[in-house]
Backbone bond lengths (Angstrom), bond angles and torsions (degrees), N, CA, C in turn:
res aa  C-N    CA-C-N  psi(-1)  N-CA   C-N-CA  omega(-1)  CA-C   N-CA-C  phi
1 M - - - 1.467 - - 1.536 107.71 -
2 G 1.323 116.91 120.58 1.465 122.98 176.38 1.502 110.78 -92.58
3 V 1.336 116.32 142.16 1.435 123.63 -175.03 1.530 110.59 -92.97
4 V 1.339 116.46 127.94 1.458 122.33 174.11 1.519 107.20 -124.33
5 N 1.329 117.00 94.05 1.486 121.94 -178.38 1.508 109.29 -90.46
6 V 1.347 115.73 112.48 1.465 120.80 178.29 1.543 106.03 -99.49
7 T 1.329 114.26 63.59 1.498 121.49 -172.93 1.534 109.27 -140.10
8 P 1.334 115.65 153.67 1.459 119.23 174.90 1.524 113.77 -85.30
9 D 1.342 117.87 -11.23 1.475 119.49 -166.51 1.536 114.23 -135.53
10 S 1.306 119.00 20.30 1.470 117.99 174.52 1.514 110.04 -65.35
11 F 1.334 116.07 151.97 1.467 119.70 -169.41 1.506 113.63 -63.61
12 S 1.327 117.72 -29.94 1.442 120.57 -171.43 1.525 112.67 -106.82
13 D 1.313 117.29 -40.70 1.447 120.04 -172.49 1.529 112.60 -136.46
14 G 1.317 116.15 29.81 1.441 121.15 -179.76 1.536 112.07 -55.64
15 G 1.333 116.72 128.85 1.458 121.24 177.55 1.506 115.50 89.69
16 L 1.308 118.49 -18.98 1.459 119.47 -176.46 1.517 113.88 -68.86
17 W 1.328 116.56 -31.74 1.467 119.93 -174.66 1.554 110.32 -124.80
18 L 1.339 116.25 29.33 1.458 119.76 -176.67 1.543 109.80 -68.40
19 D 1.315 118.05 -33.48 1.457 121.07 174.60 1.506 110.09 -70.83
20 A 1.342 117.44 132.47 1.470 119.97 -174.95 1.514 114.23 -59.09
21 E 1.321 115.40 -42.34 1.460 118.57 -177.81 1.541 110.71 -64.61
22 R 1.329 116.74 -41.37 1.456 120.09 177.32 1.515 110.78 -65.99
23 A 1.302 118.22 -36.86 1.473 121.81 178.91 1.521 110.50 -65.23
24 I 1.349 116.17 -41.55 1.461 120.31 178.42 1.541 109.72 -64.36
25 E 1.330 116.94 -45.38 1.478 120.04 177.98 1.512 110.10 -59.31
26 H 1.346 118.02 -42.68 1.437 121.87 -179.98 1.530 110.94 -62.89
27 G 1.341 117.37 -44.62 1.452 120.11 176.81 1.503 113.44 -59.07
28 L 1.346 116.44 -42.30 1.465 120.13 179.40 1.511 111.22 -67.14
29 R 1.373 115.87 -32.94 1.464 118.69 176.86 1.535 109.48 -67.07
30 L 1.314 118.07 -42.73 1.459 119.94 176.92 1.517 112.72 -61.64
31 A 1.342 116.16 -36.07 1.436 120.64 176.29 1.522 110.98 -64.36
32 A 1.310 117.29 -41.28 1.448 121.46 179.35 1.528 111.15 -67.97
33 E 1.347 117.63 -25.95 1.445 121.89 178.91 1.535 112.21 -81.23
34 G 1.331 116.85 -10.30 1.451 118.84 175.68 1.514 116.53 121.17
35 A 1.346 117.56 7.24 1.477 117.82 176.71 1.518 110.46 -66.23
36 R 1.324 117.12 143.69 1.437 123.82 175.80 1.531 111.70 -100.50
37 V 1.330 114.13 -21.63 1.474 121.35 -179.49 1.526 107.42 -137.49
38 L 1.333 117.19 141.48 1.466 122.11 172.88 1.502 109.18 -114.83
39 D 1.327 116.23 127.39 1.457 122.17 -176.52 1.532 109.23 -107.09
40 I 1.327 116.74 111.13 1.459 121.72 -173.87 1.512 108.88 -103.96
41 G 1.338 117.50 125.48 1.454 121.42 -177.92 1.517 112.01 -130.86
42 G 1.328 117.14 140.17 1.437 121.24 -179.67 1.515 113.87 -116.45
43 E 1.324 117.67 7.92 1.448 121.77 177.65 1.514 109.30 -140.08
44 S 1.326 116.74 121.26 1.451 119.51 -178.28 1.527 110.46 -65.88
45 T 1.321 115.81 140.03 1.453 122.01 173.91 1.526 111.67 -115.66
46 R 1.326 116.23 19.42 1.459 118.99 177.25 1.536 110.39 -66.71
47 P 1.335 116.42 159.64 1.489 117.79 177.92 1.513 111.65 -56.86
48 G 1.305 115.62 133.30 1.456 121.52 179.62 1.494 116.93 84.33
49 A 1.345 117.36 -0.58 1.454 121.06 -177.32 1.524 112.28 -68.88
50 D 1.334 115.36 143.91 1.447 121.74 174.99 1.525 110.30 -90.96
51 P 1.320 118.17 146.73 1.475 120.54 179.94 1.505 110.78 -70.79
52 V 1.342 116.09 160.96 1.466 122.56 173.82 1.509 108.59 -120.49
53 T 1.313 116.70 162.40 1.446 120.87 -178.48 1.525 110.90 -74.76
54 V 1.321 115.84 160.80 1.479 120.53 174.73 1.519 110.41 -57.01
55 E 1.314 116.00 -43.87 1.464 119.94 -176.39 1.522 111.93 -62.84
56 E 1.336 117.92 -41.72 1.451 121.32 179.65 1.503 110.85 -69.06
57 E 1.317 116.88 -41.09 1.471 120.00 179.15 1.521 110.73 -61.83
58 L 1.353 116.69 -42.83 1.445 120.25 177.55 1.509 112.33 -64.10
59 R 1.329 116.27 -40.16 1.480 119.99 -179.72 1.520 110.16 -60.67
60 R 1.341 117.27 -34.76 1.434 120.66 -179.50 1.546 113.58 -75.19
61 V 1.326 115.06 -42.86 1.506 116.12 -166.16 1.512 114.53 -96.91
62 V 1.353 118.50 -31.41 1.467 118.61 -173.66 1.554 112.00 -61.16
63 P 1.346 120.32 -47.58 1.476 117.49 178.83 1.519 113.37 -60.48
64 V 1.334 117.59 -33.23 1.468 120.85 179.22 1.510 110.21 -69.38
65 L 1.304 117.36 -45.16 1.481 120.56 178.52 1.539 109.91 -61.22
66 E 1.297 116.47 -45.83 1.471 119.29 -178.70 1.547 110.12 -63.74
67 G 1.336 115.98 -41.78 1.456 117.88 179.28 1.521 113.75 -66.39
68 L 1.317 116.43 -39.98 1.459 119.20 179.15 1.532 110.85 -70.67
69 R 1.333 116.58 -39.89 1.456 119.83 179.55 1.541 112.31 -61.13
70 A 1.307 116.46 -32.14 1.459 121.53 179.96 1.532 111.37 -73.16
71 Q 1.381 116.07 -18.09 1.460 117.47 -172.56 1.509 114.44 -121.50
72 T 1.317 118.69 -3.90 1.469 119.53 179.31 1.509 111.20 -147.38
73 D 1.302 115.53 151.09 1.504 121.85 175.50 1.529 110.72 -98.41
74 L 1.337 118.28 4.30 1.473 120.09 178.57 1.505 110.21 -60.01
75 V 1.344 115.18 157.80 1.447 121.16 171.21 1.501 109.26 -64.96
76 L 1.354 115.36 129.09 1.481 121.14 176.45 1.492 108.25 -109.57
77 S 1.328 115.96 134.59 1.451 122.54 -179.41 1.522 109.30 -119.74
78 I 1.344 116.04 138.66 1.453 119.90 173.21 1.522 110.08 -102.37
79 D 1.336 116.48 122.84 1.442 122.42 -178.14 1.540 107.09 -92.11
80 T 1.342 117.91 96.62 1.452 121.61 -176.64 1.507 111.44 -153.05
81 M 1.316 115.75 155.33 1.480 121.05 171.63 1.511 111.68 -104.02
82 K 1.316 119.20 -5.24 1.448 122.64 -170.20 1.544 111.02 -100.11
83 A 1.316 116.48 130.46 1.442 121.75 -178.64 1.533 112.60 -62.85
84 A 1.338 116.76 -39.95 1.461 119.68 -179.44 1.517 110.86 -67.22
85 V 1.314 118.03 -37.42 1.462 120.72 177.35 1.510 111.02 -67.65
86 A 1.339 116.38 -42.55 1.457 120.11 177.04 1.525 111.95 -59.24
87 E 1.316 114.59 -43.54 1.474 119.33 -178.72 1.533 111.20 -62.27
88 A 1.306 117.71 -46.42 1.456 122.50 -179.95 1.526 109.80 -67.24
89 A 1.307 116.90 -39.76 1.486 120.71 -179.22 1.527 111.28 -64.98
90 L 1.334 116.32 -40.94 1.444 118.99 178.57 1.548 111.08 -66.23
91 A 1.338 115.89 -36.68 1.474 119.07 173.88 1.505 113.33 -64.72
92 A 1.354 116.13 -29.13 1.461 121.61 -179.18 1.533 112.85 -84.65
93 G 1.336 117.46 -5.16 1.455 118.66 174.98 1.508 116.48 127.19
94 A 1.338 117.14 -1.64 1.476 119.48 179.84 1.518 109.90 -69.50
95 D 1.353 116.05 150.80 1.464 122.35 -179.09 1.535 110.43 -109.87
96 W 1.325 117.94 -28.94 1.444 123.50 -178.78 1.509 112.15 -123.63
97 V 1.301 116.58 154.59 1.461 123.17 168.80 1.539 106.40 -113.87
98 N 1.317 115.38 124.74 1.475 121.87 -179.12 1.535 107.50 -112.36
99 D 1.323 117.77 101.09 1.454 123.16 -171.91 1.521 111.13 -110.28
100 V 1.348 116.32 110.90 1.475 118.85 -177.69 1.498 112.50 -68.08
101 S 1.324 118.77 -12.65 1.471 121.46 176.34 1.533 111.87 -93.55
102 G 1.313 117.23 -4.58 1.455 120.16 179.36 1.514 113.56 66.57
103 G 1.351 118.01 22.80 1.451 120.01 -178.76 1.485 114.77 91.59
104 L 1.329 117.71 3.63 1.473 121.81 -179.06 1.523 113.00 -85.05
105 H 1.316 116.83 -32.49 1.476 120.58 -177.58 1.535 110.43 -63.47
106 E 1.338 115.67 -49.34 1.463 121.91 175.33 1.537 107.14 -139.02
107 P 1.306 116.39 95.29 1.480 120.72 -175.76 1.547 113.09 -53.84
108 R 1.314 119.05 -25.92 1.465 120.78 179.51 1.510 112.63 -60.21
109 I 1.344 117.32 -21.00 1.441 119.99 -178.25 1.505 111.65 -61.97
110 L 1.354 117.49 -28.51 1.461 119.93 177.66 1.520 110.51 -65.72
111 A 1.298 117.58 -43.28 1.466 121.27 178.17 1.526 111.24 -66.07
112 V 1.330 118.07 -36.68 1.445 121.49 176.74 1.510 111.51 -60.71
113 A 1.319 116.25 -46.11 1.464 120.40 178.03 1.503 111.46 -65.08
114 A 1.335 117.29 -41.46 1.463 121.46 -178.00 1.527 110.57 -64.64
115 E 1.321 116.75 -45.36 1.483 120.32 -178.24 1.519 112.36 -63.97
116 A 1.339 116.94 -30.87 1.435 121.92 178.67 1.535 114.05 -84.88
117 G 1.341 116.33 -6.62 1.460 120.12 -174.79 1.507 112.01 64.99
118 A 1.343 116.75 29.77 1.453 122.11 -176.80 1.500 112.57 -86.04
119 G 1.316 114.90 160.64 1.471 119.99 167.91 1.492 110.14 -73.07
120 F 1.346 118.21 154.58 1.448 121.12 179.59 1.519 109.17 -138.99
121 V 1.332 115.56 129.01 1.450 121.79 176.09 1.532 108.33 -106.49
122 A 1.331 115.85 117.06 1.477 121.66 179.62 1.526 108.76 -102.90
123 M 1.325 115.78 117.98 1.466 120.21 -177.06 1.545 111.68 -107.42
124 H 1.331 114.62 154.38 1.467 120.23 172.60 1.504 110.08 -95.94
125 R 1.305 117.07 136.84 1.468 121.95 166.51 1.537 107.13 -147.91
126 Q 1.335 114.79 152.09 1.443 120.59 175.39 1.513 108.15 -107.78
127 G 1.341 116.47 116.71 1.471 119.84 -175.34 1.524 111.03 86.96
128 D 1.341 116.40 -168.47 1.459 120.77 175.98 1.511 109.31 -115.92
129 S 1.322 116.11 177.23 1.470 120.90 -172.67 1.525 113.47 -56.29
130 R 1.332 115.95 -35.55 1.475 118.94 -175.88 1.514 113.36 -75.36
131 T 1.325 118.30 -25.45 1.452 120.30 -172.50 1.529 115.29 -124.38
132 M 1.338 117.69 -5.63 1.469 120.98 -165.40 1.533 112.94 -64.06
133 Q 1.305 119.02 -23.51 1.470 119.21 -179.37 1.526 114.80 -98.78
134 E 1.328 116.12 6.76 1.462 117.13 -176.09 1.511 113.01 -72.46
135 A 1.315 118.45 -44.51 1.497 120.75 179.94 1.528 110.58 -158.34
136 P 1.329 118.32 59.82 1.463 118.22 178.24 1.518 111.92 -66.29
137 R 1.373 116.89 136.68 1.465 121.72 -176.86 1.523 109.27 -136.71
138 Y 1.319 114.63 139.81 1.471 121.55 174.98 1.507 108.05 -144.59
139 D 1.356 116.60 150.41 1.466 120.08 167.75 1.517 108.82 -83.63
140 D 1.328 118.54 -45.67 1.444 125.09 175.21 1.503 107.35 -139.09
141 C 1.318 117.55 96.14 1.451 122.39 -170.69 1.520 110.88 -55.05
142 V 1.346 117.57 -48.85 1.460 120.96 -174.02 1.512 110.54 -64.16
143 A 1.342 116.80 -43.99 1.463 119.89 179.80 1.520 111.14 -64.63
144 E 1.319 117.41 -40.71 1.486 120.22 -178.46 1.526 110.90 -70.92
145 V 1.323 118.38 -38.43 1.466 120.55 176.62 1.526 109.27 -65.56
146 A 1.338 117.55 -41.65 1.448 120.36 178.65 1.530 111.28 -60.27
147 E 1.317 117.73 -45.05 1.446 122.11 178.86 1.542 111.43 -61.38
148 H 1.294 115.89 -42.64 1.467 120.32 177.41 1.537 110.83 -61.54
149 L 1.335 115.85 -45.81 1.468 118.08 -179.80 1.492 112.60 -65.23
150 R 1.331 118.47 -34.93 1.473 119.81 173.27 1.493 112.10 -60.62
151 D 1.335 116.93 -41.19 1.470 121.25 177.41 1.508 111.76 -64.20
152 R 1.342 117.82 -43.30 1.434 121.34 -179.26 1.525 111.51 -68.35
153 A 1.333 116.40 -35.35 1.464 120.96 176.13 1.525 110.21 -63.99
154 A 1.306 116.78 -43.15 1.459 120.49 178.09 1.525 111.80 -62.00
155 A 1.337 116.44 -40.48 1.451 119.72 179.42 1.526 111.02 -67.13
156 A 1.329 116.86 -40.00 1.457 120.67 178.45 1.526 112.28 -63.31
157 L 1.339 115.55 -44.97 1.447 120.34 178.24 1.534 112.60 -64.33
158 A 1.319 114.66 -39.73 1.471 119.77 179.52 1.526 110.38 -64.63
159 A 1.337 116.97 -30.43 1.468 121.67 -179.86 1.535 111.19 -76.82
160 G 1.329 116.59 -10.98 1.452 119.66 178.60 1.507 116.47 106.58
161 I 1.351 117.24 4.45 1.454 120.21 176.18 1.506 108.99 -70.42
162 A 1.336 116.15 129.84 1.440 120.34 -176.61 1.536 111.22 -65.83
163 P 1.347 117.06 138.40 1.468 119.26 -177.59 1.508 113.14 -54.46
164 E 1.334 118.22 -36.15 1.455 119.68 -177.55 1.529 112.58 -75.92
165 R 1.319 116.77 -6.32 1.458 120.94 179.63 1.538 113.79 -107.55
166 L 1.302 115.91 12.13 1.466 121.62 -177.51 1.532 110.83 -105.29
167 L 1.329 116.66 133.29 1.454 123.25 173.51 1.539 108.67 -126.90
168 L 1.298 115.69 151.43 1.474 121.68 -179.17 1.536 109.79 -120.02
169 D 1.327 116.88 143.03 1.459 122.95 -175.78 1.549 109.33 -132.66
170 P 1.321 118.57 121.97 1.467 120.73 -178.46 1.538 113.44 -71.67
171 G 1.316 118.71 -9.93 1.473 120.45 174.49 1.524 115.09 73.12
172 I 1.321 117.07 55.18 1.457 120.60 177.05 1.530 109.26 -55.66
173 G 1.340 117.17 124.45 1.447 121.13 175.82 1.541 113.86 87.62
174 F 1.324 117.27 -1.38 1.462 119.17 -177.74 1.543 108.70 -105.09
175 G 1.327 116.81 91.74 1.437 120.78 -176.18 1.527 111.65 73.12
176 K 1.343 116.67 41.90 1.450 122.92 178.34 1.496 111.03 -140.13
177 L 1.338 115.74 142.45 1.446 122.80 171.71 1.542 108.76 -90.37
178 L 1.298 116.08 177.20 1.486 121.00 -176.69 1.497 110.52 -54.54
179 E 1.327 118.31 -49.11 1.462 120.71 -177.58 1.509 112.94 -62.01
180 H 1.331 117.45 -32.44 1.451 121.13 177.90 1.535 111.46 -69.48
181 N 1.334 115.38 -44.72 1.469 119.70 179.60 1.535 110.67 -62.82
182 L 1.305 117.09 -43.31 1.475 121.29 -179.92 1.526 110.92 -64.05
183 A 1.338 116.18 -41.82 1.461 119.67 178.86 1.532 111.23 -63.14
184 L 1.319 116.63 -42.96 1.472 119.09 179.54 1.523 112.32 -64.63
185 L 1.345 118.12 -37.34 1.441 119.79 176.90 1.531 111.67 -72.16
186 A 1.329 116.39 -41.81 1.460 119.55 -179.32 1.511 112.40 -65.83
187 R 1.327 116.84 -31.14 1.467 120.68 -176.45 1.531 111.80 -112.40
188 A 1.333 115.61 25.04 1.466 120.42 -177.95 1.525 111.69 -58.24
189 G 1.293 117.28 -28.48 1.456 120.49 179.22 1.540 111.67 -58.98
190 E 1.318 116.88 -33.47 1.478 120.02 176.46 1.508 111.33 -65.46
191 L 1.323 116.84 -38.24 1.455 120.66 178.66 1.535 112.17 -75.07
192 A 1.311 116.72 -31.16 1.462 121.64 -179.05 1.558 109.96 -68.14
193 S 1.329 117.63 -12.94 1.454 120.67 -179.78 1.519 112.46 -98.45
194 L 1.358 118.24 15.90 1.449 120.77 -176.45 1.519 112.83 -76.76
195 G 1.333 117.89 -10.83 1.467 119.92 177.10 1.508 113.77 110.07
196 A 1.336 116.99 -3.53 1.477 121.43 176.17 1.533 107.18 -134.81
197 P 1.332 117.74 151.56 1.465 120.37 178.01 1.526 109.73 -58.23
198 L 1.323 115.59 145.66 1.454 122.22 -178.96 1.537 110.61 -100.97
199 L 1.324 115.55 135.78 1.453 123.17 172.52 1.511 107.05 -115.37
200 V 1.347 116.48 132.04 1.464 120.07 -179.61 1.528 108.77 -130.79
201 G 1.341 115.59 137.06 1.438 121.85 -179.17 1.527 112.89 -119.17
202 P 1.351 117.90 81.29 1.467 119.39 179.83 1.521 113.20 -90.42
203 S 1.296 118.72 -1.20 1.467 122.30 -164.51 1.534 113.26 -61.29
204 R 1.325 115.19 121.36 1.457 123.98 172.97 1.539 113.33 58.36
205 K 1.332 117.50 20.65 1.448 119.35 -174.40 1.529 112.40 -74.30
206 A 1.350 114.79 160.40 1.457 120.38 -173.72 1.520 113.16 -62.53
207 F 1.341 119.01 -26.58 1.478 119.27 -179.74 1.491 110.99 -61.16
208 I 1.336 118.31 -27.60 1.473 120.86 179.53 1.532 109.33 -67.77
209 G 1.334 116.47 -43.04 1.465 120.17 175.14 1.503 112.19 -63.42
210 Q 1.317 117.14 -34.31 1.461 121.16 178.85 1.531 110.86 -69.07
211 V 1.348 117.50 -41.23 1.448 119.54 175.92 1.531 111.59 -60.17
212 K 1.348 114.18 -39.07 1.463 119.96 178.47 1.531 112.53 -69.87
213 G 1.342 115.20 -12.73 1.441 118.98 -176.75 1.516 112.35 79.00
214 A 1.327 116.04 14.33 1.466 119.64 -174.43 1.512 113.20 -100.43
215 E 1.322 117.79 -6.36 1.454 121.09 -177.28 1.491 111.88 -144.27
216 G 1.326 117.45 132.73 1.442 121.87 177.82 1.518 111.53 -80.41
217 A 1.324 116.19 162.48 1.448 121.27 -175.72 1.512 112.44 -64.68
218 D 1.350 118.40 -24.15 1.460 121.03 -178.21 1.519 112.69 -103.24
219 A 1.317 118.08 18.09 1.465 121.44 -177.94 1.526 112.14 -63.90
220 W 1.333 116.96 -26.23 1.478 118.91 177.55 1.530 110.92 -61.66
221 R 1.358 116.07 -31.82 1.458 119.87 -176.83 1.538 111.40 -86.25
222 T 1.321 116.74 -39.78 1.470 120.68 -173.43 1.536 112.62 -90.85
223 G 1.335 116.39 -18.49 1.458 120.00 -174.82 1.491 113.16 73.47
224 A 1.330 117.73 11.97 1.491 122.08 -177.74 1.539 109.84 -85.31
225 R 1.283 116.32 74.67 1.491 118.81 -179.84 1.517 109.68 -99.98
226 A 1.313 116.64 130.34 1.459 120.43 177.86 1.535 110.45 -92.54
227 D 1.331 117.41 -14.09 1.459 120.18 175.36 1.516 108.06 -130.26
228 R 1.285 116.69 159.47 1.455 121.53 179.01 1.528 108.97 -96.44
229 P 1.373 117.19 149.31 1.468 117.90 176.30 1.516 113.06 -54.23
230 A 1.352 117.16 -36.21 1.471 118.77 -178.72 1.504 112.98 -68.22
231 D 1.383 117.58 -12.31 1.457 120.52 177.23 1.514 113.28 -86.99
232 R 1.323 117.10 3.26 1.479 121.64 -174.66 1.528 113.53 -100.91
233 V 1.329 117.32 27.29 1.438 120.80 -176.10 1.549 111.05 -68.48
234 G 1.339 115.97 -40.65 1.470 118.74 -179.96 1.519 111.67 -64.65
235 G 1.306 116.38 -43.77 1.474 120.29 177.79 1.506 111.38 -63.67
236 T 1.353 115.77 -39.52 1.477 118.91 177.00 1.522 110.40 -60.57
237 A 1.321 116.82 -43.47 1.470 120.71 -179.12 1.526 110.88 -60.03
238 A 1.340 117.01 -39.89 1.452 119.72 177.44 1.521 111.41 -63.63
239 A 1.316 116.48 -42.55 1.472 120.25 178.18 1.503 110.68 -65.24
240 V 1.322 117.71 -40.37 1.477 121.04 -179.32 1.529 109.19 -64.98
241 A 1.336 118.86 -38.95 1.449 121.70 177.85 1.532 110.58 -63.34
242 A 1.340 116.42 -38.30 1.470 119.62 177.06 1.520 110.10 -65.05
243 C 1.326 117.50 -36.75 1.458 121.79 178.77 1.509 110.24 -64.30
244 V 1.337 117.89 -43.88 1.437 120.37 178.68 1.538 110.44 -59.89
245 R 1.313 116.47 -44.65 1.462 120.88 -179.96 1.524 111.90 -61.45
246 A 1.347 117.30 -31.66 1.475 122.43 -177.21 1.530 111.78 -83.07
247 G 1.329 117.98 -10.10 1.469 119.04 -178.56 1.506 115.04 92.72
248 V 1.358 116.21 17.06 1.443 119.88 177.25 1.530 109.52 -64.48
249 A 1.331 117.35 139.10 1.456 120.86 -174.89 1.522 112.14 -87.69
250 V 1.303 119.12 -36.77 1.468 122.99 -175.05 1.519 108.47 -135.09
251 V 1.344 117.40 134.38 1.445 121.37 169.89 1.534 109.10 -114.85
252 R 1.322 115.25 131.31 1.480 121.45 -179.08 1.509 106.80 -95.33
253 V 1.367 116.75 118.72 1.455 120.84 -170.66 1.531 111.12 -140.80
254 H 1.318 114.82 157.17 1.482 122.04 174.55 1.514 110.42 -90.73
255 D 1.335 117.84 -40.98 1.473 122.47 -172.49 1.510 109.63 -97.99
256 V 1.333 115.95 78.79 1.464 120.99 -168.12 1.537 111.95 -64.00
257 A 1.294 119.26 -45.87 1.462 119.81 -175.29 1.519 110.51 -60.77
258 A 1.328 118.53 -46.12 1.461 121.28 179.47 1.517 112.14 -63.66
259 M 1.328 116.29 -37.42 1.453 120.91 -176.45 1.535 112.37 -76.32
260 V 1.329 115.07 -30.57 1.496 118.50 172.57 1.528 109.00 -61.87
261 E 1.332 116.11 -40.25 1.451 119.73 177.13 1.515 111.72 -65.50
262 A 1.336 116.83 -43.33 1.455 121.85 179.21 1.532 111.25 -62.05
263 V 1.312 116.20 -42.37 1.470 120.34 178.27 1.519 110.38 -63.30
264 G 1.337 116.54 -43.91 1.462 120.30 -179.31 1.506 112.94 -59.53
265 V 1.317 115.86 -44.72 1.490 119.59 179.45 1.505 110.66 -68.04
266 A 1.329 117.14 -42.17 1.481 119.41 179.60 1.518 110.57 -62.87
267 Q 1.320 116.82 -40.66 1.477 119.24 177.63 1.540 112.26 -65.80
268 A 1.345 116.96 -38.69 1.442 120.47 177.33 1.517 111.45 -63.57
269 L 1.316 117.65 -38.55 1.460 121.21 177.93 1.525 110.71 -66.32
270 L 1.325 116.39 -40.52 1.449 119.10 177.64 1.533 111.16 -63.20
271 T 1.305 116.52 -41.35 1.479 120.93 178.05 1.545 110.37 -61.61
272 A 1.340 116.01 -41.10 1.464 119.57 179.62 1.514 111.65 -67.53
273 E 1.351 114.60 -34.73 1.446 119.66 -178.54 1.507 112.78 -75.76
274 R 1.326 115.49 -33.32 1.469 121.81 -177.53 1.520 109.44 -123.92
275 P 1.318 116.66 78.37 1.469 118.99 -177.25 1.508 111.61 -63.72
276 P 1.324 118.16 154.52 1.487 120.34 179.54 1.513 111.80 -58.35
277 I 1.331 116.19 149.51 1.472 122.89 178.83 1.519 108.35 -57.64
278 G 1.336 115.54 132.73 1.449 120.18 179.80 1.491 114.17 97.20
279 S 1.356 116.54 -14.62 1.470 119.78 178.67 1.502 109.34 -82.03
280 T 1.323 116.35 164.66 1.477 120.79 177.51 1.524 108.48 -126.64
281 R 1.310 114.29 155.97 1.482 119.28 175.55 1.508 108.68 -107.21
282 T 1.264 116.45 145.08 1.459 122.11 177.74 1.509 108.64 -102.79
283 A 1.311 115.65 127.54 1.477 122.08 179.03 1.515 108.60 -80.35
284 H 1.306 115.24 139.16 1.488 119.94 176.81 1.524 108.62 -126.87
């Protein structure tokens, strides 16, 4: 899944693709690099972000969706928490609704997706965008995220979303500290067994800077970043490889060409490690 942020304030690429024509060109470039899904968002969900109105979000995303739909058959996803935006986006050509609130912000969004026969991504987050990184706490992050995702899956299915169109996302960086993000990635295999395909978005996230020792846990609030999100490609590739090993179905990334390569190598290593039944290994 390639990221197309049509926003002025996204943490990594805010403002780069705010113009609709540039956003469309960017989406088509990601498609050429190997993206299978394009995720179009008109409201930043970075820590500390302020909400935007329905009208502004629609103004940003609808022309991009229409332009991409006219030029590609790839799966298009609308990254929104708002039912009205999801409804208009699906009419403009979107195939999936990617809701970081998992349907909790506006529960009607579940019915909107169900009525359109759309895919739905239900994500976990603790708190909202403005406060989620202030003091996230868990007793067992992986177990609590898994329980939340089970609840959101049940709500989606009850609303009429087809089981084969549901994906679950543990929400890396959404109300999580470094240790929570690492635990979720290290134990992603447990989440991948919840009964729905798993989508994970580790791309350029702050935890990579924290592992490098280049960013403090409160850098989202102070703006004191020693590294740039665009400098976290190597760390993202490592996280993506871990996702492949855990059985994650979709990775949401900014640097599609590099991550297609990372996925390919990770899959080749898995194949070498787990040869097909009936094959033999030769000792050297």
